[in-house]
C-alpha positions in Angstrom: -11.5 21.0 23.7 -8.6 22.2 21.5 -5.8 24.4 22.9 -3.4 26.4 20.7 -0.3 24.3 20.0 2.1 26.9 21.3 -0.2 28.7 23.6 -0.4 28.8 27.3 -2.3 25.7 28.6 -4.4 28.0 30.8 -5.5 30.1 27.8 -9.1 30.0 26.6 -9.9 26.7 24.8 -11.3 26.9 21.2 -13.4 24.5 19.3 -14.1 23.9 15.6 -10.9 25.6 14.1 -7.3 24.4 14.3 -4.4 26.8 14.0 -1.3 25.3 12.3 1.9 27.2 11.8 3.1 27.4 8.2 6.6 28.0 6.9 6.5 31.8 7.0 5.6 31.6 10.7 2.1 33.0 10.3 -0.7 30.7 11.5 -3.1 29.3 9.0 -6.6 28.5 10.1 -8.1 25.3 8.8 -11.9 25.4 8.8 -13.8 22.2 9.7 -14.6 21.5 6.0 -10.9 21.8 5.1 -9.9 19.4 8.0 -12.5 16.9 6.7 -11.2 17.2 3.2 -7.6 16.7 4.3 -8.5 13.8 6.5 -10.2 12.2 3.4 -7.1 12.8 1.3 -4.9 11.3 4.0 -7.1 8.2 4.2 -6.9 7.8 0.5 -3.1 8.2 0.5 -2.8 5.6 3.3 -5.0 3.2 1.3 -3.0 3.7 -1.8 0.3 3.1 0.0 -1.1 -0.1 1.6 -2.2 -1.3 -1.9 1.3 -0.5 -3.3 3.0 -2.4 -0.5 0.8 -5.4 -1.1 1.5 -5.3 -4.8 5.2 -5.2 -4.2 5.1 -8.2 -1.8 3.0 -10.1 -4.4 5.4 -9.2 -7.2 8.3 -10.5 -5.1 6.5 -13.8 -4.5 5.7 -14.2 -8.2 9.3 -13.6 -8.9 10.3 -16.3 -6.5 7.9 -18.8 -8.2 9.3 -17.9 -11.6 12.9 -18.5 -10.3 11.8 -21.9 -8.9 10.3 -22.9 -12.3 13.4 -21.6 -14.1 15.7 -23.7 -11.9 13.6 -26.9 -11.9 12.6 -26.9 -15.5 15.8 -25.2 -16.9 13.7 -22.7 -18.8 14.0 -18.9 -19.5 12.3 -16.3 -17.4 9.6 -15.4 -19.9 8.8 -19.1 -20.4 8.5 -19.6 -16.7 6.1 -16.6 -16.4 4.0 -17.9 -19.3 3.8 -21.3 -17.5 2.7 -19.6 -14.3 0.2 -17.5 -16.1 -1.2 -20.4 -18.1 -1.7 -22.4 -14.9 -3.4 -19.5 -13.3 -5.9 -19.3 -16.2 -6.5 -23.0 -16.4 -7.1 -23.3 -12.6 -9.1 -20.0 -12.6 -7.0 -18.9 -9.7 -5.1 -15.6 -9.1 -1.5 -15.6 -10.3 -0.3 -14.8 -6.8 -2.1 -17.9 -5.4 -0.6 -20.2 -8.1 2.8 -18.6 -7.3 2.4 -19.4 -3.6 1.6 -23.1 -4.5 4.8 -23.2 -6.6 6.8 -21.7 -3.7 5.5 -24.3 -1.3 5.6 -27.4 -3.6 8.3 -26.5 -6.0 6.1 -27.4 -9.0 3.0 -26.3 -10.9 1.3 -29.7 -10.7 
């Protein structure tokens, strides 16, 4: 049972359509198909945001590993990244997993 958002709680309940006020003050009626479409778009946006947050966290961890290699081997950033990438390919492991190993052990070996 859905009640109008600003209506009297004792008013007649409605089902199947949701009234949502818009900027000009006039209500807009969202039909069930529109609600379903909008929910799908929201779910896709949430998934995209989650993926971006994971990518950002992974990028930071890879950056930490590069910094560790730069400090321990006294090498430039691009050389450290190449070493990390090469180890990833040789081990057939994801770059982020190799980076985690470097963070925990301080070395690529």
